[in-house]
N, C-alpha and C positions, 0 to 999 in steps of 0.2 A: 567184116567190110561187102562181104558181096552179099548179107541177107540183106543189111542198109543197103544198097545199089536195087536190090528187086523191090524192096519197099519204094523208094524215091522212084522207080520208076513207073509206078503206078497210081502217083501221089504228086500234085505240084509243091508239095512243103513238107519237111520231114526236119523232127526236134529228137535227139538221143541224147538221154539224159545218161549220166555216167556217176556212179559211187564218187569214184577220186578222180584227183586234177591230172595224172600221169595217164588216166584212161581217156579221158576226155581230149587231153596232146596226144595220143597218141593216132587216133581215130582223125582228129582233126591233117593230120600230117600226111595220114595214109588217102587221105578222100578230098582232100580241099582240090587237087587237080581233077577230079571227076565232075564237080558242077562247079558253075561260074561265078555264083552264090554260096560259098559255102562258108560259115561260122564259127566260130568258137569263143566261148563264156565262161569265166570261171574264178577265182578268186586268183589267182594269181595276175589277174589284170586288177589295176588302180581302177575309181572307181568311175575319174572320166572317162579312158576305154569303154568301160562295160555299159556306159551311157551311151557313145558314140557307137558302139554296136550295136545297140540295139533300135538305135535310131536310123543303122543301116539295115537292119532286117526288117524293119517296119517299112520303110520307102521298099524293098524291094517285095514283102509281102503285098502290102495294101497297094502302095501309089502304082508299081511297077508293071504285077500281076507276074511276078519273075516266078523261076522257080527256084527254091530256096531249100540247104541244110543244113539244119545248128547241132551243130556237138558243144554238148553243155554238162556241169555240174549240175547241184540241188541253186546254186542259186537264183536258178530260173523258174524252179515252181515256186515261190511268192511275190505276191507284186508285181510281177509282169504281167500286162494283157496285149500279152500277142497270142496269138489262134495257129495254129499249125493242122494241116488235113491228116496227118501222123505224127504218132509218138511212140518211137521205142524208147524202153525203161531197163537200166540193167535193172538186175532181182534186190530188190532193197525189203524193207518194210514196207505196209501194206498201204501205211500214212502218206509215206512219198511217193507210192506208185500212184493214188490216187491223185497226190499233189500235180502231180504229173502227167495227168490224164485232164487234167482240167487246162491242160496248154492246146487240149484236142478238140477241132469245132467249137471252139470256148464261145461263141458267137453265135453258135446256128448256122453256119455258113452250108455244110451240107444237110440236105431233107431228110439222108439214111445215118443211122448209126455209122460208124469209121471207128478201126480199130484202134489200138490201142499196145504193145507188142510187150510181154515180159520176157526176158532174154540172160539165160546166165551168162555169165560173163569166164569162158573156158580159164583156169587157174587164174583165178583173180584172185590176190593177198589181201584180205583185210585183219590180218594182226593188228596194225593198231589203231581199227576201227571198230571194236567189238561192237558199240553198240548197234551198227550197221549190222555187223556179220549175224549181230544176237538175231534181229527181225527177218533180215534175211532166210534163215533157218527155218522162221517161225509161216513166214509168206510160201517158203516151197511146200511148206507141211498142207498150208490150207490150198495151193494149186492142186496139190495130189487128191486130199480131200474131194475138191469140189468136182476133179474129174470125173470119182469115183462114184458119189453123190451129190451133182448138182440139184436133188430136188431139195433137199436138208436144207437147201440155201436159197430156199425161193428161183434158183436157176440163175442168180444173179452175186456175183463178189463183193457188191459194197450195200450189200441187205446188211439188216442188222444183226443176222444170225451169223453172217459172214464176218464184220466187223466183230463181235461178241465173239467167238471162236475163236477171231485172230488172236485178240488182246487176253483170254484167259490163258490161252496154252502161250502167250510172251512173258506174263507176268510168272507162270505157277513154272517158268523153264530158268528165272534168274533166280541166283543165290539169294537166300536169306542177309536180308540189307542192302541189296545192291542199288535199291532207289533211295535209299537212309542218309549217301555223297558220303563217309566215312572219310573223316578228315584226315590228313596225315599228321604225323607227330602230333596229335590229339588223343585223348581218350574218350570220345565223344563221337557223334554223326552231327552232319546239319538237320539231320530230320528234329534229334533229341534238341538240340540246342532252341530250335524254334518252335515247340512242342515244350512238356512237362518238363526239361532242363534239367531231371532226375538225377544225373550221373556230377553236375555241377552243386545244383541248387536242391541242400543237404540239411538235414538237422543241425550239421556242426558250421554251419555260417550263420553268419555275425546276424544277417538279417532275413534269418529263415522265417517266415509266415508272417513280416510285416506290413512282406505287400501284396497288391493281388496278382500280377505280374511275376512270372518268374522265369520266362526268355532270355537268352542271352542275345537280344539282336544285336548290339554292335560287335560281340566277339565273330559270331556267324556271319556278319556280312564282310568284316574282315577278311576272313579267312576262303571266303566263298569265292569263285573265278567262273565269269562265264565262260572265257576262252582258254586256250593253252595258255598259261602265266608264264610260260619260256617262249618267246615270242618278241622281236621289237620292232618298228615302223622304220621303215627305210623309203622314202624319195625316189621315183621312180621317173630314170628321164624321157619322160611319153607325153608327145604333145606340148601344151606350154610347162608341164615340169621342168624341162631341158631346158629352159630360161628360167626356172624358178631356181634351180641348182645353180647358173651360172652367176646369178643373182647375188646367191651366197656367197660362193667364191670369191665376190667382188668384193664382200664386204670386209676390213681390215678389221674393226670394232663392232660386235653385235649388242646393241643393248637388249634389253630385257624386253620393252613395247616394240623395238622392232623385229623382235626374233617374234613375237607372240601376233603380231599383225600377217609376217612372212608362214609361219605355220600356218595359219585358216585357208591362205590362200595353195598352201603345197598337200591342203588336207585332200580335195581329189586324188592328188598323183604319188598318192603313199600305199603301200602293201605292208603286211605284217611278213616277218620272215621267223620260220622254225628253227630250234636251236641249230637242227641237224642242216639245216642250208646254208643256215653261217657260217657254219665250219664249213662246206663245202667250199665256198664265197671264198671264205679267209683274208688275203690281204688285200682281195679286190675290189672288199665293203669298205670303203673309204670312210673317214668322217671329216665332214665338215661343217666349222664354227658350231661344234656340238650335235649336228645332225648328221644321221649315215644316207650315205649316198648309191644306189648302185650302179653299177659301172654299163655303161651302151651295150655291150656284148651279152648281158645278163639278161637286158628286156630285149623280148621278141614282140614285134607290134600287130602281131597277130594272137599272139596264144598269153603273152605277156611274162612275168619270170620264168626263163630258160636258164635250165641246168643242165641239161643234157652236155654238154662241153665236159662239165665236171661228174657228171653221173651215170647211168644208166638209170632214166627217168620210169623205167619201167618197174625198178625195182622200190622205188619212192614210194 
């Protein structure tokens, strides 16, 4: 926090990008009282909440030209056209750092280049985010190499040589088959299924050699999950979401057509809960006509999902 305050004292706007939602929430709660326009953005907030916060940031930054501090997770790194005078990025992969840097002086408001800071977070636990941890380790190694021999990278961390060094080191440090997406309870990998499929498509198959395609597209598609499959969607009492929950509670009988229409309207007021979050909420997470609903005390109007009463969020 003192470093953040020092950077902000020299600029009118600052974006801090964290690796974890718990980090962003902690920093926001610590710094919220120090700046009039302090905002939080993370996937703990439903889409409607994030859109409203982004509009508030835009109004303060562009319309009113006020001092702004935004504490966010990676949700702000792509698809958000907002420019800050300074950016602090907690150490992660170089691709994430470059994405965060894209929010700094985005539209060339400053005539001279402005700094983007990469900071290591003390005691950061990325045990459940192994890909970020691996990328962070290589980034730190690259920064050390750049510090000692900047001329080998054309004195530019975004140079082709720097990017090449980073990805070669990143891939070299990966265990064999890491990117092949090993399938649990299967004797194959996703890469194999979408390639030669040699573990399933062998000469003892009845159709071996009869078709030009050997890939197991359908099986691979059914086994692949973009996000953690142990999540459930829950409607939150934020904004119109509160009225939607009341509307759902008032229904004594829910038809499929009615629920489909209601679900489409509730989509902007929905977040995903991981299994451990479901366990922390326990019986407080209630079902209404087959839909999970978050209790009001578990949703903060600034930071979204709040489980600090259930657990020390620094450990999450």
